[in-house]
C-alpha angles and dihedrals in degrees: 000000000000090000090060092064112088116227111260094029092100090058094044097049093038091049093051090051095050097091089061092059130084117259097259093045090052091056092050093048091047089066100030097052096062090046091049091046091052092048090051094047094049090056093058109100121238111264090027110154129192113189134178136186111229121178090340091309120119107224125186105210095177130028117166124201135141095274095053092041096057092049090046091053096050092044090056091047091050091050091049094050094044091049090056090045092055098043092107090063118081098200114133091192092061093040094053093041093048096050097041091045093052091043091053091051092049092049090049095057090055095047113122099194137044096246094055089045090052093051094054092036089062092040090062090050096051096043097043095056089068088065086064096041089049087078084073097212130126090241093054091048092055092043090050091052091053090047091049093050091055095044096045089045088057089053093049090054090048092051092047090051091049091052093049091046091051090051090051099044108012089236137095094190115133095205098081091058092079131056131174121217141141089014089299129111104219131173118245085238094041110156140184095207138017089248090074096046124105121233091250091052094049093049093050092041091059091043088058091040093060093052092043089052097238116192112290088014094061109083097088085075097056090039098051110029097062090049094057123095122276092266095030092067090054091051091048095048093061108050123024101058095035090052086057091049090052091050091050090050090050099047111016107035109145095022102142095207089071092065098070090037091055093043090054090049091055095050113039099053090060093072093049093045092053094055098035117110099194104082094204088054088049087057090048090056089045089053089055089050093052092048087059091064090053093048090051089051091052091049094051088051101190120137091254091049094049090048089049091051094049094045092045091051088051093049093040094056089056101045096037090048088050092052092048088048090053094049090043090055090050091049091048093052104029098033093230143060095196108132090216090060099043138070138112094047094127090090094056097034106034097152093048088049092053094046093047090049089054089054090048091052091048095051089047089056097237111178111265091033128098098250091061096059093049109035094050090064092060093046091049092047090053091051093045091053092049096247090147098162091047090048091053091048090051090051090051090049090050090057090046095052089052088056100048102031106017096048111009098053099052094031099054095035100047108013131020111084120354108256091197093234116148109207140156127248115267118278116277095252090054090050092049092052092046091046093053091046091049091049090052091049090055096037094053090047092055103029101033100152096089089057092046090051089060095054122109095246131045108264093199090060089052091053091225120169115174097193102060122130097257095052095044097044094044093050094046091050091050092050094044094053091044091053090047090051091051093050091047093050091047094050092046092048091238098116110104106262123230103261134171099253145127116239118212115231133166087288086079087074095064102022097046114359100049090038091055091044091050092048092046090047090049092051091047091049090048092051091044092048092048092049092046091047093050092047092046092049090047092053092044093050090046091055091046092050092049093049088048092053092047092053097040121100107282092025123118091257098031097074131064113271125224113262093248095051092047091050091050091049091049091049092051091050091048091052090050093051091048091049092051091047091051092050 
């Protein structure tokens, strides 16, 4: 019986029933449901398949393997921690949205066909937007609408690609999209350029690209996440983009075009994060940066790279969630996360400071923290496959992430100048969630074998050892010189100060540029139409007036004609009619 229940369904159904429960029961269920969902999922055997026939279509609702299992485990853990983090809030909207959103993401990673994937893909879009709207401000409403347009648009592309693929092959099964050979995991439609891609592949590729926040498609992330509620941002950081990474791993592993896309994703957010004042938006740019490593890993497609991508997604959900929790606690107590308005909070919020610093160390890939044992696999895979330029970009990005997330976040929030704010420590439930996440960030960094055992490919067969001399020394040197550069720039006054400002990103194109172009075009068309209409009416009235004068008394056609002239005119008209009839 238990094998007939799809993973994620417990969270979806339980979440929908929450509003019917008393307040205290809702809080208990909020934590119990993710734990129950994880216990259920773990009991499903590897290679378990649950298929249904719907309207003569064979749909695989559940397909368990090691790749889906590791994403399912971390999604349940993220839901559990976020549920604890948000226990102090009695908001049924957020509670229902958070559980159904995480349940939809979990169900999506176990989907075995494109139609099932589409259903839960859209479910995550529709449920997650309520975490933004739950802020209940006009700004969050507008932001949520923009977010919803992008997410639903991704789903429309996915559905269109599934339909085209079905027309081409007669199947909507996901399984044929991946093939393993020559120690590389490559998609059946793997391509080196868009010229070799099928229409179905391109449609689904861009559907995944929107959710993964590819360059030029990314700004929904920085636009929406900082506008969500304190707990909503933590929910959002865990699922949407990592679901896209999972989908890319499943269908596009080994597609070379992902390597430059991912490398670009790691590099460009650094510059925005350094100058950004809103610390939750800094973390949103940092999230984009970390996704770039995963996309590069998918593009390289070797067993080591795919393992690196899966493990980095696992670690990233924990340390990024921890950082968003820390900044959420600051926002909850101080009422702001603007770097220019913070500083000196370590005295009032010592536990939050310590936990956030652990997250900062993990994202910076310090040895003995989770980021070190995952990110190094992707860097090594890039070097092994001779992607030298990409490797150098990833090194640069590693130094950059230490600047904007490893140093800037804890420094400007808790240290730097004293803002004079007198606040309380975060609520106990927030501290418990942050403490568990911090313990996992450290535990995975030290005792990494349980994580490695969950990965799709056997790490022992790959002979991978994260703590060898080269990895440790190289990473410590990188971090040391990055820290020295930060201190030097600070002392010289060259580091970009925290200022109240609005930074222009690609969103300017559609929020300002295209809007202005559309309005200007509309005004020009209106003026052109008005001018054309006035000229047309002027000509028409001129013709009418001339005809009127001709037919008025005294006009050439308004008086009786002589018989001869009338006969000649009739003859001419007859000839014209005959000519037209002949033609």
